[in-house]
Backbone as a ProteinNet text record, in pm:
[ID]
protein_1_A
[PRIMARY]
MHWLDSKLSASVVYVSFGSLVVLSADQMTELVLGLSGSGKHFMWVVRPTEASKLLPDFPAPGGCSTKGLVVTWCP
[TERTIARY]
62.5	-3.8	85.8	199.8	293.7	329.4	367.3	384.4	297.7	134.7	46.7	14.7	15	-27.4	84.4	223.5	314.5	283	178.7	146.3	23.9	58.4	-69.7	-220.1	-319.7	-450.2	-467.2	-531.6	-556.9	-443.8	-307.2	-180.8	-136.8	-194.6	-134.9	-238.9	-178.6	-250.8	-255.1	-368.5	-399.4	-419.4	-349.9	-359.2	-346.8	-469.1	-497.5	-584.3	-555.3	-645	-713.5	-736.1	-788.7	-730	-797.2	-731.8	-761.4	-845.2	-869	-812.2	-728.3	-686.4	-541.1	-485.2	-356.8	-293	-173.8	-100.6	-8	17.8	164.2	281.3	388	492.6	516.9	491.1	494.2	385.6	242.5	190.5	216.5	289.7	341.5	447.5	548.2	643	611.6	500.8	432.8	369.7	305	255.4	383.1	487.7	603.4	645.1	680.4	734.3	630.7	506.3	391.7	394.3	399.5	407.7	525.4	624.8	769.5	759.6	738	740.2	636.2	541.7	438	466.2	566.7	617.4	515.8	443.2	315.3	369.2	313.8	296.2	209.6	259.1	169	178.5	63.7	45.3	1.5	62	56	24.8	-81.8	-105.7	-92.9	22.6	59.6	87.3	-18.2	15.7	134.4	169.4	288.6	345.4	216.6	221.4	272.5	280.5	282.1	426.8	482.9	575.4	701.2	721.6	836.3	831	725.3	715	750.8	771.5	828.9	963.6	1021.8	1146	1244.1	1362.5	1461.1	1487.1	1456	1503.8	1389.2	1257.9	1122.8	1138.5	1084.2	1023	979.2	1024.4	976.4	841.1	741	625.8	686.1	621.2	684.6	796.2	805	950	869.4	928.3	893.1	1013.4	978.5	1084.5	1024	1089.9	1051	899.6	872.5	775.3	669.3	697.7	600	609	493.5	480.3	446.9	484.4	455.2	409.1	269.3	227.3	170.1	166.5	82.8	-77.8	-93.2	-248.1	-275.8	-429.2	-478.7	-614.9	-686	-824.5	-922.6
-102	11.9	112.4	115.3	240.8	260.2	175.2	215.8	290.7	218.7	268.5	406.2	424.3	553.5	683.7	621.8	725.9	792.8	748	773.5	855.9	952.9	1041	960.6	1017.5	968.9	936	801	779.1	786.4	740.6	756.7	626.2	517.3	399.7	250.8	194.3	112.3	-13.5	-72.8	-219.2	-325.2	-437.6	-535.1	-657.9	-725.6	-857.9	-931.8	-1067.7	-1128.3	-1250.9	-1244.9	-1340.4	-1445	-1545.3	-1675.7	-1805.5	-1757.1	-1865.8	-1838.2	-1727	-1696.8	-1736	-1835.9	-1865.3	-1815.3	-1716	-1673.7	-1753.6	-1734.1	-1806.6	-1711.4	-1771.7	-1703.5	-1593.6	-1623.9	-1483.8	-1375.5	-1408.8	-1305.9	-1242.3	-1324.4	-1240.2	-1163.9	-1208.3	-1087.3	-996.5	-987.2	-879.1	-793.6	-841.8	-751.5	-675	-750.1	-713.3	-575.2	-605.5	-492.5	-394.7	-397.9	-301.4	-213.3	-293.5	-205.6	-125.9	-175.9	-124.5	-14.1	-28.9	79.8	212.9	190.5	284.7	387.9	376.7	495.1	525.3	465.4	477.5	372.3	409	338.5	255.7	115.3	2.8	-90.2	-157	-245	-385.5	-509.8	-632.3	-717.7	-791.7	-899	-1028.4	-1125	-1241.2	-1352.6	-1439.1	-1559.6	-1648	-1659.3	-1749.1	-1855.5	-1932.7	-2030.1	-1953.2	-1826.7	-1789	-1700.3	-1665.4	-1594.5	-1622.6	-1767.4	-1819.4	-1745.3	-1720.6	-1674.5	-1537.5	-1450.7	-1299.6	-1323.7	-1220.4	-1159.6	-1169.4	-1223.6	-1195.1	-1073.4	-958.9	-850.6	-779.8	-824.9	-739.7	-802.5	-703.9	-708.1	-870.4	-936.3	-1069.8	-1044.3	-1130.5	-1092.4	-1054.9	-954.7	-894.9	-792.1	-773.5	-661.9	-552.2	-452.9	-327.1	-260.4	-193	-89.3	63.8	135.6	280.2	281.2	223.1	240.3	154.8	14.7	-109.8	-168.1	-232	-343.9	-463.2	-553.5	-702.6	-748.2	-799.2	-875	-988.9	-1098.2	-1220.3	-1237.7	-1129.3	-1125.4	-985.3	-942.8	-823.7	-825.6	-794.9	-811.2	-696.7
-6.2	-13.6	-16.7	53.9	73.3	-64.3	-155.4	-274.8	-366.4	-356.8	-431.6	-351.2	-251.3	-196.3	-213	-242.2	-296.7	-448.7	-526.9	-640	-674.8	-762.5	-780.2	-801.2	-743.2	-792	-921.4	-972	-1095.3	-1181.3	-1144.5	-1239.2	-1233.1	-1197.6	-1191.7	-1271.5	-1366.8	-1434.2	-1357.5	-1343	-1243.4	-1371.2	-1353.3	-1452.1	-1370.9	-1382.1	-1343.8	-1422.8	-1431.4	-1538.7	-1448.2	-1327.1	-1228.5	-1206.4	-1186.7	-1147.9	-1285	-1376	-1462.1	-1557.9	-1622.3	-1735.7	-1717.4	-1811.3	-1833.5	-1960.8	-1947.9	-2044.5	-2085.2	-2206.8	-2275	-2240.9	-2245.9	-2227.2	-2334.7	-2442.3	-2539.7	-2507	-2466.8	-2399.6	-2295.3	-2191.2	-2080.4	-2116.2	-2216.6	-2256.2	-2335.7	-2401.9	-2457.1	-2369.6	-2251.3	-2146.9	-2066.9	-2047.2	-1987.8	-2062.6	-2200.7	-2303.4	-2294.8	-2317.9	-2316.4	-2176	-2056.8	-1938.1	-1898.8	-1955.9	-1933.6	-2033.3	-2166.8	-2253.3	-2249.1	-2166.8	-2154.7	-2089	-1994.2	-1943.1	-1801.3	-1779.3	-1686.1	-1543	-1438.5	-1307.4	-1328.9	-1290.7	-1318.6	-1179.3	-1146.7	-1089.6	-1129.2	-1127.2	-1202.7	-1099	-1108.5	-1015.2	-1108.2	-1062.8	-1126.7	-1043.8	-1059.7	-973.9	-987.6	-845.4	-824.2	-948	-961.6	-1093.2	-1210.7	-1227.3	-1390.2	-1376.8	-1250.2	-1244.2	-1308.7	-1339.2	-1409.8	-1540	-1628	-1714.2	-1743	-1626.1	-1626	-1728.6	-1774.4	-1823.2	-1702.7	-1698.7	-1624.8	-1532.3	-1624.7	-1538.4	-1516.9	-1515.1	-1466.5	-1331.7	-1252.1	-1098	-1075.6	-994.3	-951.3	-859.7	-850.7	-777.1	-616.9	-569.5	-425.6	-449	-603.8	-608	-695.5	-701.9	-754.1	-803.7	-920.3	-983.5	-938.8	-1007.1	-1011.5	-1082.7	-1194.6	-1244.7	-1218.6	-1155.9	-1154.8	-1045.7	-988.5	-858.3	-907.8	-889.7	-918.2	-810.6	-792.9	-642.2	-714.3	-600.8	-638.9	-594.3	-523	-486.7	-462.6	-512.7	-462.9	-437.9	-348.5	-306.1	-421.9
[MASK]
+++++++++++++++++++++++++++++++++++++++++++++++++++++++++++++++++++++++++++

């Protein structure tokens, strides 16, 4: 919450596909590239079972960068 609260209101892109959608490694890569290239702050919910599909230099679940936060769950 501290990371999210530090951003301006309505300035963070929220990404979550729920518990039923399974993305391919190529789809995950495209999302990583799109989020990284957008220049916008983002919060992405990535299930632990999908985390291995993230690019190595992208924040792992529980980690963050200056622009993004990746979490394993969000209410």
